[in-house]
C-alpha positions in Angstrom: 118.1 68.3 -1.0 116.0 69.4 1.9 113.0 70.9 0.0 111.3 70.4 -3.3 108.3 72.2 -4.8 105.7 71.0 -7.3 103.6 74.0 -8.4 102.8 76.6 -11.1 105.6 78.2 -13.0 105.5 81.5 -10.9 105.7 79.7 -7.6 108.7 77.6 -8.8 110.5 80.7 -10.0 110.0 82.3 -6.5 111.4 79.3 -4.7 114.3 79.0 -7.1 115.4 82.5 -6.0 116.0 81.2 -2.6 117.7 78.0 -3.8 114.8 75.5 -3.7 114.4 73.2 -6.7 111.0 72.4 -8.1 109.0 71.1 -11.0 106.1 72.8 -12.9 102.9 70.8 -12.9 99.9 72.2 -14.8 97.8 69.1 -15.0 97.3 65.8 -13.2 99.7 63.8 -15.3 102.6 66.2 -14.7 101.8 66.5 -11.0 101.6 62.7 -10.6 104.8 62.1 -12.5 106.7 64.7 -10.4 105.2 63.3 -7.2 106.2 59.7 -8.0 109.7 60.7 -9.0 110.3 62.7 -5.8 108.8 60.2 -3.4 110.5 57.2 -5.0 107.3 55.7 -6.4 108.4 56.3 -10.0 110.6 53.2 -10.4 113.8 53.7 -12.3 113.1 57.5 -12.8 112.9 58.1 -9.0 115.3 60.3 -7.1 117.9 58.2 -5.3 117.0 57.6 -1.6 119.9 59.8 -0.2 118.9 62.7 -2.5 115.2 62.8 -1.8 113.8 65.9 -0.1 112.7 65.9 3.5 109.9 68.3 2.8 107.8 68.3 -0.4 105.9 71.6 -0.9 102.7 71.4 -3.1 100.3 74.2 -4.0 96.7 73.5 -3.0 95.9 73.2 -6.8 98.5 70.5 -7.3 97.5 68.7 -4.2 93.9 68.7 -5.3 95.0 67.1 -8.7 96.6 64.2 -6.9 94.6 64.1 -3.7 94.3 60.3 -3.4 98.0 59.8 -3.8 98.9 62.6 -1.3 96.5 61.2 1.3 97.9 57.7 0.9 101.5 59.0 1.3 100.6 61.0 4.4 98.9 58.0 6.0 102.1 56.0 5.5 104.1 58.5 7.7 107.1 58.6 5.3 109.5 61.2 4.1 109.2 63.6 2.5 106.7 65.4 4.6 104.1 67.2 2.5 103.2 70.8 3.1 100.5 72.6 1.1 100.7 76.3 0.3 98.3 78.6 -1.4 98.7 78.8 -5.2 99.4 82.0 -7.2 95.7 83.0 -6.9 95.4 82.5 -3.1 93.6 79.9 -1.1 91.2 77.5 -2.9 87.6 77.7 -1.9 86.8 75.5 1.0 90.5 75.0 2.1 91.5 75.9 5.6 94.5 78.1 6.2 97.2 76.9 8.6 96.1 79.4 11.1 92.5 78.2 10.9 93.6 74.6 11.3 95.6 75.5 14.4 92.8 77.5 15.9 90.4 74.5 15.4 92.9 72.0 16.8 94.0 74.0 19.8 90.9 76.0 20.5 92.6 79.4 20.8 93.3 82.2 18.4 96.9 82.5 17.2 
């Protein structure tokens, strides 16, 4: 498994059309359970090491629900890498788009 998505139902359905598995998360408990299972932090319910995704895709809404856990994971420099995408209703207020982040980091317009 290369990719895995944790998001709203509509996002999951879209990714399933191109062969990417995922889990629906509508609240913090569901998001945290899915995150722990995919990253191996869920104990016996975790995905086996060889089957873990390389890239974990989270919507901004889901990422905000489990922000502390996501930041701790990213600081640990482990797989899966976490990528945030806009949710079904677009970018969250105050979140930078990838283009904005690149523009800020590099100092040029992409």
